[in-house]
C-alpha positions as a printed Julia matrix, in Angstrom:
590×3 Matrix{Float64}:
  -4.01   -1.13  -31.18
  -4.25   -4.75  -30.01
  -1.69   -6.45  -27.41
   0.44   -8.18  -30.34
   0.39   -4.47  -31.95
   1.38   -2.23  -29.23
   4.56   -5.02  -28.29
   5.51   -4.79  -31.94
   5.09   -0.77  -32.23
   7.43   -0.68  -28.58
   9.94   -3.17  -30.06
  10.31   -0.81  -33.02
  10.9     2.0   -31.3
  13.22    0.11  -29.41
  15.34   -0.38  -32.38
  15.11    3.02  -33.27
  16.46    4.45  -29.62
  19.34    1.86  -30.34
  18.92   -0.55  -27.4
  17.96   -4.24  -27.35
  15.08   -4.11  -24.56
  13.78   -2.26  -22.02
  12.66   -2.23  -18.4
   8.63   -1.31  -17.63
   8.35   -0.93  -13.85
   4.78   -0.64  -12.48
   5.7     3.16  -11.37
   5.57    6.89  -12.4
   7.81    9.18  -11.95
   7.14    9.28   -7.69
   7.94    5.53   -7.53
   4.57    5.1    -5.75
   2.44    1.82   -5.83
  -0.42    3.85   -7.27
  -0.15    5.72  -10.1
  -2.31    8.33  -12.33
  -4.01    6.6   -15.8
  -1.34    8.56  -17.19
   1.59    6.64  -15.47
  -0.37    3.12  -16.36
   2.54    2.24  -18.88
   2.67   -1.4   -17.82
  -0.82   -1.75  -17.91
  -1.27   -0.15  -21.58
   1.3    -2.7   -22.89
   0.7    -5.72  -21.41
  -2.92   -6.04  -20.23
  -2.21   -6.63  -16.76
  -3.52   -4.23  -13.94
  -2.19   -5.21  -10.63
  -0.26   -2.59   -8.72
   2.87   -4.34   -8.51
   5.48   -5.8   -11.44
   7.67   -5.37  -14.08
   8.26   -6.11  -17.35
  10.95   -6.63  -19.81
  10.97   -6.76  -23.23
  13.31   -8.05  -25.45
  13.12   -8.23  -29.27
  12.49  -12.36  -29.42
  10.7   -12.43  -26.16
   9.08  -10.71  -23.47
   8.2   -11.58  -19.74
   6.26  -10.0   -16.7
   7.21  -10.54  -12.98
   4.77   -9.8   -10.13
   4.15  -11.44   -7.05
   2.22  -13.6    -4.89
  -0.61  -11.27   -4.6
  -0.8   -11.34   -8.55
   0.25  -14.14  -10.19
  -3.34  -15.69  -10.52
  -4.54  -12.41  -11.9
  -1.74  -11.8   -14.19
  -2.03  -15.14  -15.78
  -6.06  -14.22  -16.63
  -4.86  -11.12  -17.9
  -1.69  -11.78  -19.64
  -1.65  -12.88  -23.76
   0.31  -16.51  -22.86
   1.6   -15.86  -26.64
   3.04  -13.08  -25.9
   4.26  -12.73  -22.53
   5.89  -15.05  -20.09
   4.42  -14.82  -16.5
   7.44  -15.52  -13.84
   7.08  -14.88   -9.73
   9.29  -12.04   -9.07
  10.92  -13.52   -6.0
  11.08  -17.32   -6.65
  12.55  -16.23  -10.56
  14.19  -12.73   -9.98
  14.35  -10.65  -13.01
  17.86   -9.94  -12.75
  18.4   -13.7   -13.24
  16.46  -13.72  -16.27
  17.96  -10.88  -17.53
  21.24  -12.8   -17.33
  20.09  -16.22  -19.2
  18.28  -14.39  -21.85
  19.93  -10.98  -22.46
  23.6   -11.41  -22.0
  25.79   -8.87  -23.9
  22.97   -6.53  -24.94
  21.83   -3.01  -24.15
  18.91   -2.51  -22.16
  16.94    0.7   -22.12
  15.03    2.14  -18.96
  13.48    5.42  -18.14
  15.66    7.31  -15.35
  12.73    8.51  -14.05
  10.8     5.19  -13.25
  13.68    3.71  -11.57
  15.44    4.46   -8.08
  19.16    3.92   -8.03
  18.5     0.88   -5.81
  16.33   -0.67   -8.24
  18.59   -0.44  -10.9
  21.42   -2.04   -8.43
  19.57   -4.78   -7.91
  18.12   -5.61  -11.73
  22.0    -5.27  -12.89
  23.25   -8.98  -13.76
  26.72   -9.16  -14.97
  26.71   -8.94  -18.83
  24.01   -6.69  -19.26
  24.59   -2.9   -19.74
  21.63   -1.06  -18.52
  21.21    1.92  -20.8
  19.42    5.38  -19.48
  17.0     6.88  -22.15
  16.02   10.66  -22.7
  12.8     9.78  -23.71
  10.43    6.69  -22.76
   9.71    4.54  -25.63
   6.33    3.48  -24.49
   5.24    7.25  -24.9
   6.07    7.58  -28.38
   3.77    4.55  -29.2
   1.07    5.02  -26.96
  -0.87    7.66  -28.63
  -3.91    8.31  -26.62
  -2.02    8.53  -23.29
  -4.1    10.76  -20.75
  -2.56   13.99  -19.61
  -1.03   14.36  -15.97
  -3.71   15.4   -13.82
  -3.78   18.53  -12.41
  -6.15   18.37   -9.46
  -5.55   21.21   -6.59
  -3.63   21.08   -3.64
  -5.21   21.84   -0.48
  -3.97   22.72    3.03
  -4.17   19.77    5.19
  -5.61   21.32    8.61
  -3.32   21.38   11.54
  -5.93   20.37   13.81
  -6.05   16.67   12.53
  -1.88   16.61   11.15
  -0.98   17.33   14.5
   2.21   19.94   13.83
   2.55   22.87   12.11
   4.12   22.55    8.54
   6.82   25.04    9.25
   8.17   22.86   12.75
   8.34   20.0    10.55
  10.46   21.61    8.07
  12.89   22.82   10.94
  12.82   19.32   12.33
  13.45   17.75    9.09
  16.43   20.36    7.9
  18.29   19.73   11.55
  18.96   16.7    10.53
  20.4    17.73    7.11
  22.59   20.01    9.29
  23.54   17.45   11.49
  24.93   15.14    8.63
  26.76   18.07    7.05
  24.52   18.06    4.15
  23.1    21.33    2.42
  19.86   19.62    0.81
  17.57   16.83    0.02
  15.38   15.79   -2.82
  11.95   15.03   -2.01
  10.4    12.8    -5.14
   8.17   10.5    -2.81
   4.59   12.87   -2.87
   3.79   11.34    0.3
   6.34   13.36    1.82
   5.12   16.32    0.19
   1.91   15.36    1.7
   3.17   15.1     5.42
   5.96   17.69    5.17
   3.9    20.78    3.9
   0.58   19.41    5.3
  -0.93   19.24    1.68
  -3.16   16.88    0.44
  -4.79   16.52   -3.4
  -6.79   13.97   -5.54
  -4.36   13.58   -8.06
  -4.77    9.44   -7.51
  -7.77    8.0    -7.1
  -7.69    6.52   -3.63
  -4.33    7.74   -2.28
  -4.88   11.54   -1.3
  -1.76   13.07   -3.15
  -0.98   16.32   -4.71
   1.91   15.05   -7.36
   4.88   16.89   -7.5
   8.77   17.31   -6.25
  10.54   19.39   -3.78
  14.12   20.47   -2.12
  14.3    20.91    1.23
  17.49   22.97    2.44
  19.21   22.87    5.37
  18.08   26.54    6.72
  14.37   24.84    6.53
  13.74   26.76    3.29
  11.63   24.88    0.47
  11.61   24.57   -3.3
   8.2    23.06   -4.16
   7.98   22.26   -7.8
   4.28   21.69   -9.15
   1.81   22.92  -11.64
   0.86   26.55  -10.99
  -2.8    25.44  -11.57
  -2.68   23.5    -8.85
  -1.64   25.99   -6.33
  -4.53   28.54   -5.24
  -3.89   30.98   -3.79
  -5.09   29.81   -0.04
  -2.57   26.99   -0.42
   0.27   29.29   -1.54
  -0.41   31.54    1.78
  -0.41   28.04    3.83
   2.75   27.27    2.67
   4.11   30.9     3.32
   7.24   32.58    2.67
  10.05   29.9     3.33
   8.32   27.63    0.36
   9.09   28.79   -2.95
   6.59   27.11   -5.64
   7.8    26.87   -9.08
   6.71   24.95  -11.99
   8.07   21.44  -12.74
   9.99   23.08  -15.56
  12.23   24.58  -13.4
  13.34   21.58  -11.45
  16.61   21.21  -13.91
  17.96   24.41  -13.45
  17.19   24.39   -9.68
  19.23   20.96   -9.4
  22.18   22.73  -11.35
  21.99   25.7    -8.9
  22.91   22.84   -6.41
  26.37   22.62   -7.77
  29.49   22.11   -5.2
  26.78   21.34   -2.67
  26.34   18.12   -0.53
  22.58   16.9    -1.58
  20.82   13.99    0.31
  19.25   11.76   -2.22
  17.27    8.43   -0.82
  18.26    5.92   -3.37
  15.12    3.87   -2.61
  12.59    6.29   -3.35
  14.02    8.72   -5.73
  14.21    8.44   -9.43
  17.8     7.68  -10.84
  17.25   10.99  -12.87
  17.76   13.0    -9.99
  21.29   11.59   -9.26
  22.24   11.88  -12.72
  21.29   15.36  -12.78
  23.18   16.46   -9.48
  26.42   14.61  -10.61
  26.42   16.21  -13.46
  25.98   19.53  -12.4
  29.13   18.88   -9.91
  26.79   18.32   -6.83
  27.88   15.69   -3.98
  25.12   13.11   -3.92
  24.95   11.58   -0.39
  23.01    8.05   -0.13
  20.58    8.85    2.49
  17.11    8.13    4.27
  14.31   10.79    3.11
  14.44   12.83    6.27
  10.72   13.22    6.15
  10.28    9.4     6.17
  10.77    7.55    9.6
   8.8    10.94   11.19
   6.16   10.44    8.92
   5.58    6.54   10.34
   5.67    7.57   13.79
   1.89    9.11   14.03
   1.83   11.8    16.36
  -0.87   12.18   19.55
  -3.15   14.12   17.29
  -2.57   11.96   14.56
  -3.16    8.48   16.65
  -6.59   10.19   18.29
  -7.74   10.66   14.82
  -6.82    7.04   13.88
  -8.74    6.04   16.91
 -11.85    8.15   15.98
 -11.66    7.08   11.89
 -11.77    3.57   13.31
 -14.61    3.81   15.2
 -16.68    5.8    12.57
 -15.19    2.93   10.16
 -16.5     0.0    12.5
 -20.21    1.62   12.25
 -20.26    1.72    8.68
 -19.08   -2.09    8.57
 -21.45   -3.41   10.94
 -23.92   -1.45    9.09
 -22.9    -3.35    6.24
 -22.43   -6.95    7.73
 -25.87   -6.72    9.07
 -27.58   -5.72    5.5
 -25.08   -8.15    4.42
 -26.54  -11.36    6.63
 -29.92  -10.59    4.71
 -28.62   -9.68    1.59
 -26.59  -13.03    1.02
 -29.14  -15.11    1.39
 -31.86  -13.94   -1.05
 -29.73  -14.86   -3.93
 -29.8   -11.43   -5.8
 -26.83   -9.69   -4.04
 -23.39   -9.52   -6.66
 -20.08   -8.88   -5.47
 -19.98   -5.38   -7.01
 -23.44   -4.38   -5.38
 -22.04   -5.6    -2.13
 -19.08   -3.54   -2.63
 -20.96   -0.67   -3.51
 -23.48   -1.18   -0.47
 -20.21   -0.95    1.69
 -19.13    2.16    0.26
 -22.39    3.76    0.6
 -22.33    2.55    4.27
 -18.81    4.34    4.78
 -20.17    7.47    2.88
 -22.52    8.27    5.73
 -19.82    8.6     8.48
 -18.52   12.05    9.36
 -15.1    13.21    7.26
 -15.31   10.36    4.92
 -13.16   11.45    1.71
 -12.69    8.06   -0.34
 -11.95    4.5    -0.47
  -8.45    3.43    0.53
  -8.23    1.06   -2.26
 -10.73   -0.45   -4.37
 -12.95   -3.09   -2.59
 -11.93   -6.57   -2.95
 -15.49   -8.12   -2.81
 -14.94  -12.09   -3.44
 -17.4   -14.92   -3.36
 -16.17  -18.31   -3.24
 -13.44  -19.1    -5.81
 -13.15  -15.36   -6.06
 -11.95  -14.98   -2.99
  -8.98  -16.9    -3.41
  -7.63  -14.55   -6.16
  -5.67  -12.51   -3.53
  -6.25   -8.88   -4.97
  -9.34  -10.09   -7.03
 -11.07   -6.98   -8.46
 -14.81   -7.49   -9.56
 -15.53   -6.12  -12.78
 -18.95   -6.65  -14.98
 -17.88   -9.59  -16.62
 -16.79  -11.61  -13.38
 -19.19  -10.15  -11.34
 -21.45  -12.94   -9.96
 -24.02  -13.33   -7.21
 -23.05  -14.3    -3.52
 -24.83  -17.54   -2.79
 -25.84  -18.75    0.18
 -23.54  -21.8     1.98
 -20.22  -20.44    0.43
 -17.38  -17.93    1.65
 -17.16  -14.1     1.31
 -14.29  -12.22    1.71
 -14.27   -8.29    1.66
 -11.35   -6.38    1.89
 -11.84   -2.8     2.05
 -10.93    0.69    3.74
 -11.48    4.17    4.18
  -9.51    7.39    3.63
 -11.02    9.55    6.38
  -9.48   13.61    6.8
  -8.33   12.07   10.52
  -7.4     8.41    9.43
  -7.15    5.89    7.07
  -8.65    2.7     7.26
  -8.13   -1.16    5.78
 -10.24   -4.07    6.94
 -10.62   -7.81    5.8
 -13.29  -10.07    6.99
 -14.05  -13.48    5.88
 -17.91  -14.25    6.15
 -19.85  -17.63    6.02
 -23.16  -17.12    4.15
 -24.97  -19.75    5.91
 -27.77  -20.35    6.63
 -26.18  -23.38    8.04
 -22.97  -24.26    9.54
 -19.87  -24.17    7.3
 -17.86  -27.25    6.64
 -15.08  -28.59    8.91
 -12.23  -28.24    7.1
 -13.07  -24.44    6.51
 -13.59  -23.56    9.5
 -10.29  -25.38   10.92
  -8.59  -23.62    8.14
 -10.24  -19.97    8.79
  -9.48  -20.82   12.71
  -5.53  -21.41   11.79
  -5.38  -18.28   10.43
  -7.13  -16.53   13.16
  -4.87  -18.05   15.46
  -1.73  -16.23   13.77
  -3.96  -13.37   13.6
  -4.34  -13.25   17.67
  -0.9   -14.41   18.19
   0.85  -11.25   16.42
  -2.22   -8.73   17.62
  -1.04  -10.0    21.56
   3.12  -10.35   21.0
   4.58   -7.97   23.09
   8.27   -7.64   21.74
  11.61   -5.68   22.9
  12.36   -2.37   21.09
  14.64   -2.82   18.48
  12.6    -5.56   16.57
  11.95   -5.12   12.73
   8.6    -6.16   11.37
  10.35   -9.24    8.92
  11.29  -11.08   12.11
   7.7   -10.92   13.19
   5.94  -11.95   10.05
   6.59  -15.93   11.07
   4.58  -15.5    14.59
   1.39  -15.23   11.99
   2.12  -18.14    9.95
   2.5   -20.62   13.0
  -0.59  -22.07   13.27
  -0.74  -22.64    9.39
   2.67  -24.11    9.05
   1.98  -26.81   11.73
   0.08  -28.27    9.04
   1.87  -27.5     6.17
  -0.19  -24.51    4.74
   1.13  -20.82    4.07
   0.23  -17.5     2.47
   2.3   -15.93   -0.53
   1.94  -12.38    0.77
   3.44  -10.66    3.51
   1.39  -10.46    6.89
   1.28   -6.88    6.85
   2.09   -3.09    5.72
   2.39    0.0     7.24
  -0.71    2.71    6.79
  -0.56    6.21    6.57
  -2.62    9.1     8.51
  -4.98   10.17    5.81
  -2.19    9.02    3.08
  -1.51    5.93    1.44
  -2.95    2.59    2.65
   0.37    1.1     1.87
   3.1     3.11    3.77
   6.43    2.09    3.3
   9.24    0.54    4.41
   7.59   -0.75    7.49
   5.85   -3.97    6.91
   5.25   -7.82    8.28
   7.44   -9.57    5.57
  10.21  -11.38    5.11
  11.13   -9.17    1.74
  10.86   -5.86    3.89
  13.57   -3.77    5.22
  14.54   -4.55    9.14
  13.27   -1.34   10.06
  12.87   -1.57   13.95
   9.15   -0.57   14.97
   8.8     2.44   17.04
   5.37    3.58   18.99
   3.27    5.31   16.66
   3.91    3.63   13.9
   0.42    1.54   12.17
   0.64   -1.8    10.33
  -2.12   -4.39    9.32
  -2.02   -7.9    10.43
  -3.47  -10.36    7.86
  -2.58  -13.72    7.47
  -4.81  -15.68    5.09
  -4.97  -18.88    3.47
  -6.5   -19.72   -0.15
  -7.41  -23.07   -1.85
  -7.57  -21.84   -5.61
 -11.01  -22.49   -7.27
 -12.67  -22.81   -4.22
 -12.19  -19.99   -1.19
  -9.96  -17.5     0.44
  -9.57  -16.77    3.83
  -8.14  -13.34    5.24
  -8.63  -11.84    8.33
  -7.26   -8.02    8.94
  -6.74   -5.62   11.55
  -4.45   -2.66   12.07
  -2.83   -2.2    14.44
  -0.7     0.74   16.33
   2.56    0.16   18.08
   3.1     1.69   21.66
   4.71    0.97   24.68
   4.42   -2.26   26.86
   3.79   -1.77   30.54
   7.28   -2.4    32.62
   7.39   -6.06   33.84
   9.32   -7.06   37.03
  13.01   -8.01   35.95
  12.46   -6.32   32.63
  15.96   -6.02   30.85
  14.75   -3.15   28.3
  12.15   -1.46   27.24
   9.26   -3.45   25.38
   6.24   -2.63   22.64
   3.26   -4.11   22.07
   0.27   -3.23   19.73
  -3.5    -1.87   20.26
  -5.71   -3.29   17.74
  -7.32   -0.36   16.03
 -10.26   -1.96   14.36
 -13.24   -3.03   15.66
 -15.35   -5.52   13.49
 -16.45   -8.52   15.27
 -15.05  -12.05   13.48
 -17.95  -14.3    12.19
 -18.34  -16.91   15.06
 -19.67  -19.33   12.21
 -16.22  -19.91   10.88
 -14.5   -20.32   14.52
 -13.79  -24.12   15.64
 -13.64  -23.4    19.31
 -12.05  -26.51   19.97
  -8.85  -25.56   18.39
  -8.42  -22.31   20.46
  -6.57  -22.3    23.58
  -7.94  -20.66   26.59
  -5.71  -17.24   25.85
  -7.06  -17.4    22.24
 -10.41  -17.62   23.47
  -9.9   -15.14   25.91
  -8.65  -12.72   23.79
 -11.5   -13.15   20.96
 -14.12  -12.91   24.07
 -12.3    -9.91   25.59
 -12.17   -8.18   21.73
 -15.89   -8.86   20.98
 -16.7    -7.47   24.47
 -14.77   -4.26   23.31
 -16.39   -4.3    19.78
 -19.74   -4.22   21.17
 -18.78   -1.75   24.22
 -17.43    1.17   21.78
 -19.57    0.82   18.65
 -22.88   -0.41   19.96
 -24.04    2.74   21.18
 -23.2     4.29   17.64
 -25.29    1.78   15.74
 -29.33    2.42   15.17
 -31.13   -0.25   17.1
 -31.53   -3.26   14.24
 -27.6    -3.19   13.77
 -27.18   -2.82   17.47
 -28.81   -6.04   17.86
 -27.03   -7.4    14.85
 -24.06   -6.42   16.69
 -25.22   -8.02   19.96
 -25.68  -11.69   18.33
 -22.12  -11.16   16.73
 -20.26  -10.45   19.7
 -21.75  -13.06   22.22
 -19.36  -15.4    23.72
 -18.09  -18.26   21.82
 -20.16  -21.77   21.78
């Protein structure tokens, strides 16, 4: 079907369902950022393939809402005759519903929205109606089947803690709160709690499923039986009962009269609706595995260091190759991404990319989440800025690094160097920051923007996101973002630091390292504990883009100290040609 035919078929299905419209989120039943092909309902309906968005379909109009990372991409992928495009922060979906759907009944799939998300979408005068079946599924005739890849044990040698001990600790939180059980709908929680991983998603090592954790530390894991081998069942042990997904309604009904914790942000509304109908008391509360998962233990921290060292070797090999390849006029964006993947594949414990590489030359770098396709792929030319944002999934850690490169061979334009340097100054300011215990990520976002704000510039995305341990490269809810929850940062958390600047049609600049939160050394007269960041990423900045005259002595010292560390730690792991490239790349600034 064409996009217009898909929209028309959906509208006919809405009439049959007795509703005036439909909410279509970019989510599956686990409410994650990344979904399997069977969960790509938003992309199927609209043609928009970004990882964040919401469509609203009414009988006479339809709109897609996304954030600043994807507005350019969405404008290219949507048919403007069918879809209005809205910035989800500046033009909220609830306001649009209030303007265009007053007095109407708007359907939603209770598996695809949390109760908290529905509350944010509820305008006065509009009735939100849960549907028994998703209307898109009735018209998406060639929808792929759900993934059925195996769930495999994640070795304790890299997990750092036995899954039984994790269950006992999480169950203790339920007991302390007077609760009998909790629903775990986020597959990241299952992966962490049970020390299992999978490949149901292309870049995030998850085995999709659900679980109930009880206050006595026993658990029920709901997952397709064919995904659970005898070895995995042995790993889970007798305290974890495995059941098919079809057993979930009966298991919830069995909680009648019990107090059940449900995270209102991470759990589909279907669960709370079922539990209340069964006579259970639903307690809104944080997923008890979430904060422990964010705070990496000592083994996970050591794994992160090791994974970033190996990733730095791959990046050094790639950047050495790029220095020659970009000048020959024969390398394309997709070829460069393939080369970087090949460099990573050579590293021990590499499993997959942590997301599809963003390989953008010139004007494509200004598209924040650009994805090169055979149609858009172009030569990386000399004398332009090239942005490469990529990462790896290693058995002991997850990486995410962005560098902006001047392809040369001559000097970069002065204005480009000035803007790159302001981005770098914000990046350094956040990296070098000391801050008191109790401060949350949203309050630090401005630190990375100050150098740009001073000259009237900004970027339309958060400064950074949480990162998992051989899990999702985007691990919420911690973030350096004004839109994030104000969750205080704690030692062991890993976040990205990635300010940027984008000039549409010309170039994009982004510089990204991963940071580990750690305790800061005590200073004289210190009135409370302080925290600081350790930089995990070990990849040089492009000296050709740094306007050294703009740097303060402290900023210059930070860069040169960082480069000295990169060379000392990574050069011994490289072969001679790459080692020589790295020596030159980390020389003192001119």
